C-alpha positions as CSV (number, residue, x, y, z in Angstrom):
1,X,0.0,0.0,0.0
2,X,1.4,3.4,-1.0
3,X,1.9,6.0,1.7
4,X,-0.1,9.2,1.2
5,X,2.8,11.6,1.8
6,X,0.9,14.7,0.7
7,X,-2.2,13.9,2.7
8,X,-0.1,13.1,5.8
9,X,1.8,16.4,5.5
10,X,-1.4,18.3,5.1
11,X,-2.9,16.7,8.2
12,X,0.1,17.6,10.2
13,X,0.1,21.2,8.9
14,X,-3.7,21.6,9.6
15,X,-3.2,20.2,13.1
16,X,-0.3,22.5,13.7
17,X,-2.3,25.5,12.6
18,X,-5.0,24.7,15.1
19,X,-2.6,24.0,17.9
20,X,-0.3,26.9,17.3
21,X,-3.3,29.3,17.0
22,X,-4.7,28.1,20.3
23,X,-1.4,27.8,22.3
24,X,1.3,29.6,20.5
25,X,4.7,28.2,19.7
26,X,5.8,27.7,23.3
27,X,2.6,26.2,24.5
28,X,2.3,23.7,21.6
29,X,4.1,20.3,21.7
30,X,5.0,18.0,18.9
31,X,3.0,15.4,20.7
32,X,-0.2,17.5,20.7
33,X,0.2,18.2,16.9
34,X,0.7,14.4,16.3
35,X,-2.3,13.5,18.4
36,X,-4.6,16.0,16.7
37,X,-3.4,14.9,13.2
38,X,-3.5,11.2,14.0
39,X,0.1,10.9,12.7
40,X,3.0,9.8,14.8
41,X,5.5,12.5,15.8
42,X,8.4,10.7,14.0
43,X,6.7,11.6,10.7
44,X,6.5,15.2,11.8
45,X,10.2,15.3,12.4
46,X,10.8,13.4,9.1
47,X,8.7,15.8,7.0
48,X,9.4,19.2,8.7
49,X,12.6,18.8,10.8
50,X,11.4,20.3,14.1
51,X,8.7,22.3,15.7
52,X,10.2,25.7,14.8
53,X,10.4,24.8,11.1
54,X,6.8,23.7,11.2
55,X,5.8,26.9,13.0
56,X,7.6,29.0,10.3
57,X,5.9,27.0,7.6
58,X,2.4,27.3,9.1
59,X,2.7,31.1,9.7
60,X,4.3,31.8,6.3
61,X,1.7,29.7,4.5
62,X,-1.1,31.5,6.2
63,X,0.4,34.9,5.2
64,X,0.8,33.7,1.6
65,X,-2.9,32.7,1.6
66,X,-3.7,36.3,2.8
67,X,-1.5,37.9,0.2
68,X,-3.1,35.8,-2.6
69,X,-6.6,36.5,-1.4
70,X,-6.2,40.2,-0.7
71,X,-4.5,42.1,-3.4
72,X,-4.1,45.9,-3.7
73,X,-5.3,46.5,-7.2
74,X,-4.4,50.2,-7.3
75,X,-3.8,53.0,-4.9
76,X,-6.8,55.3,-5.4
77,X,-9.1,55.9,-2.5
78,X,-11.6,53.3,-3.7
79,X,-8.8,50.8,-4.1
80,X,-7.6,51.5,-0.5
81,X,-11.2,51.0,0.7
82,X,-11.5,47.7,-1.2
83,X,-8.1,46.6,0.2
84,X,-9.2,47.3,3.8
85,X,-12.6,45.6,3.2
86,X,-11.0,42.5,1.7
87,X,-8.5,42.4,4.6
88,X,-11.4,42.6,7.1
89,X,-13.2,39.8,5.2
90,X,-10.1,37.6,5.2
91,X,-9.4,38.0,8.9
92,X,-13.1,37.4,9.8
93,X,-13.0,34.1,7.8
94,X,-9.5,33.2,9.2
95,X,-9.3,34.3,12.8
96,X,-6.4,31.9,13.4
97,X,-4.1,34.2,11.4
98,X,-4.5,37.1,13.9
99,X,-3.8,34.7,16.8
100,X,-0.7,33.3,15.1
101,X,0.6,36.9,14.6
102,X,-0.1,37.8,18.2
103,X,1.8,34.7,19.4
104,X,4.6,35.5,17.1
105,X,4.8,39.0,18.6
106,X,5.2,37.5,22.1
107,X,8.2,35.3,21.1
108,X,11.8,36.2,21.3
109,X,13.9,35.9,18.2
110,X,13.3,37.0,14.6
111,X,9.9,36.7,13.0
112,X,9.3,33.8,10.5
113,X,10.7,34.7,7.0
114,X,11.2,38.3,8.0
115,X,13.1,39.3,4.9
116,X,10.4,38.1,2.5
117,X,7.6,39.5,4.6
118,X,9.3,42.9,4.9
119,X,9.8,43.0,1.1
120,X,6.1,42.3,0.6
121,X,5.0,45.2,2.9
122,X,7.7,47.6,1.6
123,X,6.3,47.2,-1.9
124,X,2.9,48.4,-0.6
125,X,4.6,51.3,1.2
126,X,6.4,52.3,-2.0
127,X,3.2,52.2,-4.0
128,X,1.5,54.4,-1.4
129,X,4.4,56.8,-1.5
130,X,4.2,57.1,-5.3
131,X,0.4,57.8,-5.0
132,X,1.2,60.5,-2.4
133,X,3.6,62.1,-4.9
134,X,0.9,61.9,-7.6
135,X,-1.6,63.6,-5.3
136,X,-3.9,60.6,-5.0
137,X,-3.3,60.1,-1.3
138,X,-2.7,62.5,1.7
139,X,1.0,63.4,1.4
140,X,1.2,64.3,5.1
141,X,0.8,60.7,6.3
142,X,3.8,58.5,6.5
143,X,3.2,55.8,3.9
144,X,4.4,53.0,6.2
145,X,2.1,54.2,9.0
146,X,-0.7,54.3,6.5
147,X,-0.2,50.7,5.4
148,X,0.0,49.5,9.1
149,X,-3.0,51.6,10.1
150,X,-5.1,50.0,7.3
151,X,-4.2,46.5,8.2
152,X,-4.8,47.2,11.9
153,X,-8.1,48.9,11.2
154,X,-9.3,45.8,9.2
155,X,-7.8,43.0,11.4
156,X,-8.2,44.3,15.0
157,X,-12.0,43.5,15.0
158,X,-11.2,39.8,14.9
159,X,-8.1,40.0,17.0
160,X,-9.9,41.4,20.1
161,X,-13.6,40.5,19.5
162,X,-14.4,40.9,23.2
163,X,-13.3,44.5,23.1
164,X,-15.3,45.2,20.0
165,X,-18.4,43.8,21.6
166,X,-17.9,45.8,24.8
167,X,-17.6,49.0,22.9
168,X,-20.3,48.5,20.2
169,X,-22.6,46.3,22.3
170,X,-23.0,43.9,19.4
171,X,-21.5,40.4,18.8
172,X,-19.4,39.9,15.7
173,X,-21.4,36.9,14.7
174,X,-24.5,39.0,14.1
175,X,-24.7,39.4,10.3
176,X,-25.9,43.1,10.4
177,X,-23.1,44.1,12.8
178,X,-20.4,42.4,10.7
179,X,-21.7,44.2,7.6
180,X,-21.7,47.5,9.6
181,X,-18.2,47.0,10.8
182,X,-17.0,46.2,7.3
183,X,-18.7,49.4,5.9
184,X,-17.0,51.4,8.6
185,X,-13.6,49.9,7.8
186,X,-13.9,50.7,4.1
187,X,-15.1,54.3,4.7
188,X,-12.5,54.9,7.4
189,X,-9.7,53.7,5.2
190,X,-10.8,56.0,2.4
191,X,-11.0,59.0,4.8
192,X,-7.6,58.3,6.4
193,X,-5.9,58.3,3.1
194,X,-7.8,61.1,1.4
195,X,-5.9,64.3,0.6
196,X,-7.0,67.2,2.7
197,X,-9.2,69.8,0.9
198,X,-7.8,72.8,2.7
């Protein structure tokens, strides 16, 4: 009988995503990933090397999924609103990504694949800077701060849902509230980036 290597690796990665999102790198054990996946831990070591390599792979893969799903088509105000809205949608559908990023922020040592990730974000910063020079976006806002603010505006709702509920009085699972939050994110992103009309 042939061994389903791809399926086994996928089960291990899926189990690792759940475990890492729930417990972080330090709180997750190879044994817990193996138990959740139904695969023995020797296979994990064989396929991925060690827990750190698997953590890096899981986080990087999730960020690649985000980058593929949420593209910045242009840098006009509508494009920025669409980017913020799509980022909101992605984080609402994949709350484990925000948890992984929070756990990563609590760790010591360099982030997973920092150079590749930095290049990805710096490309957005450079595009925003060009749009500022062209007069499409507010030139008085640091373009790096703008990129960060848009991501935070869109993602933070899912990162601290308990805080959002305390402030708004509504649960994120309520369809009308989720739609209202998304509309706010899109409009706020446009207003933040809009050139002043002074």
